[in-house]
N, C-alpha and C positions, 0 to 999 in steps of 0.2 A: 614243906614249902619254905624256903627262906625270903623274909623280907624285911624291907627297909620303913618305919614307921615317920620317921622323924631325923632333921638333920641341923646343924648349925655349922656357918662359916666363917671365918676370922681372917681378913686380910689373905682371902683367897683367889687370885684372878680380879675378878672386880667386884669381889662383894668386901666392903670394907668390914662389916658386920649384918648379917642377916641368918635367919632360921625358918624351915618351912616342913610343912607336914604332908605326909604320904598316905591318905585316909583310905583311898580307893586301891583295888588292884589293876586297876589301866590308870596312870597317871599324867596328864597331859601339861608339859612345860610348853607357856606360849607367851609370846611376845615379837617385836622390833626384832631384826638383825642388829646385833652387837649389843644386847640386852642381859646377857650373862646365861644363856637356858643350855648351850654346848659346856658349860664352865661349871653350872648345877651338874648336869648330867655327870659330867667327869668327876666332880665332888663323891658321887654316891661309887662311880667305881673303883677313887682311890682309898674308899675304905675298903673296901672288898682286898685290893691286892696291892697297897700302900704305895701306889705309883700313880702318875695319871695316864691315860691310854692315848694322849693326843702330844707329850713331849717327852723328851727322855731327861730333860735337864729342871730339877727341882725349882731353881731359882725363877722359872719360867711359871710357875703355879703360884709366885707371890705376888701380891698388890703390889704395884709401882712402886720404888722409892724406900720400900721395906724390906726386912731381913728375916720372915717368916710368915707360916700361916698355921692354923688349924683347923681341922674337920671333926667333927662329932656327931656320931650317927645312934640312933636306937634299930634296934635289931628284933625280928621274931625269929627265933633259931629253934625248932623242934619244940615249940609251942613254948617257950621261954623268951622275955626281953634280956636282953645283953645292949650294951653300949659298948662302941669302937670309937676310939678316938687317935686320931693321927696329926703329929705335930712336928714341924719342922724349921730350924732357926739354925743362922748362921753355917751351913752344911751339916746340921746332926739332925737324925728323923729317930722318933720315939714313937711306938704302937702300943696303946693301953686297950687291954680287954677287961671291961668291969674296973677300971681305973687300977688295974694289976700290969705293969708294963710289962711285955714280953723280952724274954733273954734275949731271944734272935729275932732279926723283924720276918726272917723267912717261917717263923713259926706259925704265922699268921696266913700264910697263903693255904688255900683249902680252907679253910673255915668257912668263907665266905665265896659266893661263886655269880658271877653277873658277865654276859655276854652283849659285846655293843657291838651294833652297826652304824657305820658312819661313811659319807661319802666318798672320804678319801680310800675308803677300804678295797676300793676296785683293784689299787696296787698289789694287791697280795693274788691277783692272777695277772696285770700286766709289768709288775716291778721286779726288784731282784731278789735271788733265793736266799737272801738274806732275811727278807720280810717273811717267806713260809717257812723257815726255818723257826724264827723267832714265834711265829705263829702255834707251830705243831709244840715250840718246847713250852710255851706259854700254858698249854691245853695239860699236857705230862706234867708238867714240874708240880701243879694243882691235885692230880692222882696218884701221885709218885714221890714220896719225899726222897728218895733214894734216886729218882731220876734227877729231881733239883739238883742234890747236893752233888751227885755224879758230873752233871751238867756244868755248876760254878765250878768246881774241882778240874773238870777239863781245861775250861777257859783261862783260869788261873795257870797251871803249866803250861797250857800253851802259847801263851804271852813270854812266859821262860826259857820257853825253847827257842821261841823266834829272838830273845834277845840275846842267849847263849849263838845261835847262828850268825846275827849281826855282829857280834862282839869277837866270835871266830874270825869274822872277813878282816878285821881291823888287827886284832892279835892270834894268830895262828896257834892254837895248843895240840900235842899231840895225844892228851889225856882226853880220855872220849867218857871218861867215867859219868860225867853232869849229864851232858845227853842219853845217855843209858837209862838214868835214874828215870829221864823226863819222858822217854819212849817207852819204859814200861807202866808208867803211870797212866799216859795218854791211852795205850793201847787197853788198858783194864776199862777205865772209864768209858772209851770211843764202843767196844764190844757191846758194855751193857746198854748205850744208848741206843746205838744200830738196832739193838734185837728189839727194846721198846718202842723204837719207832713204825717197825716192821713190823710189829704186835697191834698197834695204835692202826695202821692203815686198812689191817683186816678187819679191825671191827668198824673203822669208822666210815668205810665205803657204802655198803649195802645202805646206812643212814642219809648218806649223800647222794645217793642215785634214790630213793624214795622221798627226799625234799625237794629236789632238783623237778621230777617229773611230775609233781603237787604243784610246784609254783607255775613253770612252761608250761604245762599241757601237752607236750610233747613226749615224743617215745624217743628221743635221740640218746643214743648209747653212748656212755660218759666212761670214762677211765682215769684213773691219778697213777703214775708209774713214780716209784720211788726211787731215786737214783742215788746210789751212795758209793765211793770205792772200794766200802767192806762186802760191795755184794762180790768183787773179783777177787781179791785176798784180804784178807787179816790186816787191822793196823799195823799191829806190831811188823808184819811184812812188809808195809810200806814205809814205813819210819826207817826202816833198816834198808831197804834198798833205794830209798832215794834220797838218802843223806846229801851225796855230792850233788844231786840237784838242786835240794835246799839249801843248802850251802851257797852254794852261787846265786841263788835268788834272793838269799837271806831273809826266807821264811817258810814255813811249814807247809807243803803242796799239795798234799794229801792228807783226806780223814775227814771225820763225821761233820768239821767245821765247812765243808764243800757242800753236803746234802741238798737235794732240790726233791721237789715233788713237781711233776707234768702235768699238766689238765689238761684231757683232749675230751672232745665232742666229735663224734661220725668219724673218729678217729683220725681227727685234725687238732693242731697244737690250738687251746682255745684261744693263748696270748696273741697269736698271729691272725688266726681263721676267724674266730669267733665274732658273731654281730654286738653292738653295744646290748642289746636284749638278750642274748644269750650269755654275754658275762655278767649282768644284772642278775638274772636268776639264777646262773651258778654261784655267786657271792652270797647272795642270799642264801641260798641250799648249805654252802660251806658254813655261814656262820649259824642256822637252826642246826645243821647236823652236830656241831660242836655243842649248842647248848643240850640235844638231845643226850649226845655223849657222856657230858658231863652230870645230866641229871640219872644215868644208868649207873656210870662209876661212882657216885658220890651219894646216892641216895636221896639227894631231897632237888626242888625245883631252882634254879638260877635265876637272879634279875635280868630279865630283857630290857635292854636299852636301846634306843631308837631315835639317834641323830638326824633328825631332817630329811626322813627318807620320803614322804609321802609325794615330795614334789618330785623326786628321781624315779616313780613306778607310773609305769601305766595303769589304765585302771584294770584289767584284766589280774595284770600280777597283783596289783594291791590287793584285790578280793582274795586272792588267793591265799596270800600272806596273812591277812585278817583270819581269814578261815582256820589258819595253821594256829595262830597265837593265841586265840581264842577257845582254843580246846583245853581239854583236861590236863593236855600233856604239858603245858605253860601256867606259871603262876606269874608272877608280879611283873607287870611292864610297864616303863617308864618311856616316855617318848617326846620330843620337841619337833615341834612345828609353830611357824608364822602365824597361820588363820587357825583359830580354836572352832568354827563355825566346820571348815574342811574337817575335823578330827571326827565331829559330830555326824555327820553324813556319814565317814567313811565307816565308823562305827554302828550308827545305828542307833535307834532311840532307844533299846531295850537295852545297851550298854551300859555299865556300872562305870563312869568315868569320874574323875577327880581333876581340876583344872589348878594350876599355878600360874598366873599372870604376872608376867615382870615387866 
């Protein structure tokens, strides 16, 4: 099991300077809305992944009016204590492990794992395909360095190909050598990414099915369909055959960057026909299955981060969730709530809880 034992924040979100300990297996961060509960949870996530869970813009994590922040945490990893420090200032990010800076920030990915469940995560079901792709990519990028590298390379080359398409529209050129190079690069990366996404779903689906039925108490059949252009033909074939179409629209219209996953219950699309209760159960099952998948592949238990979830669940789902996360299959849990007493009642008198009151 990997766990965090302490954290210090400097100029991170609403924290000018603060330090906190995490002495218990279940840590509860309590306080009024706006006190910084979610920000503290996000700081733990940041140390694991060198990025915020809630914003893509680093500047949004800096305290107002300042130009940088620093987060440092002490972790127990495979029985040994390690220190991870993330610093961002004036557009430059630095990440240190035991005071030694990583050559590449991405080298840290996979060292520590955390799974966050937050209120806006329902967009994984209701929102765009991009959110589901990013979610799957975030999982596979942790367990497969080649996947992360090929995905990042694919995204860079895709931008270059799209720039070529736009330039070709303004300044037509009969020399297609450049786009043929881009096509070859995208085809090679795309084939690997498609294969790994396919393998992932095969391993993930039984976990999802199990957690959904444990949370909902129902036996509704569920399915996840991976939709990709590469089901029909190879990436290379799409890029070659679709070139004139791409030129007309000035962007690459086919490829793994358009992939999606369709969630269904009782053979009906969850996004369109699912009730709020079904969607909540499905979302929690997705995240718990993510936790179980990472545990299995990485060989250690991630940290489970729960942001303000007890107000969102009815009694039966809350009880089912607590039974799951208190089992031996789950490690350290850090959660936020506005009411400490609600947490105590939910977990029961025998639970080993720690509290941080903001």
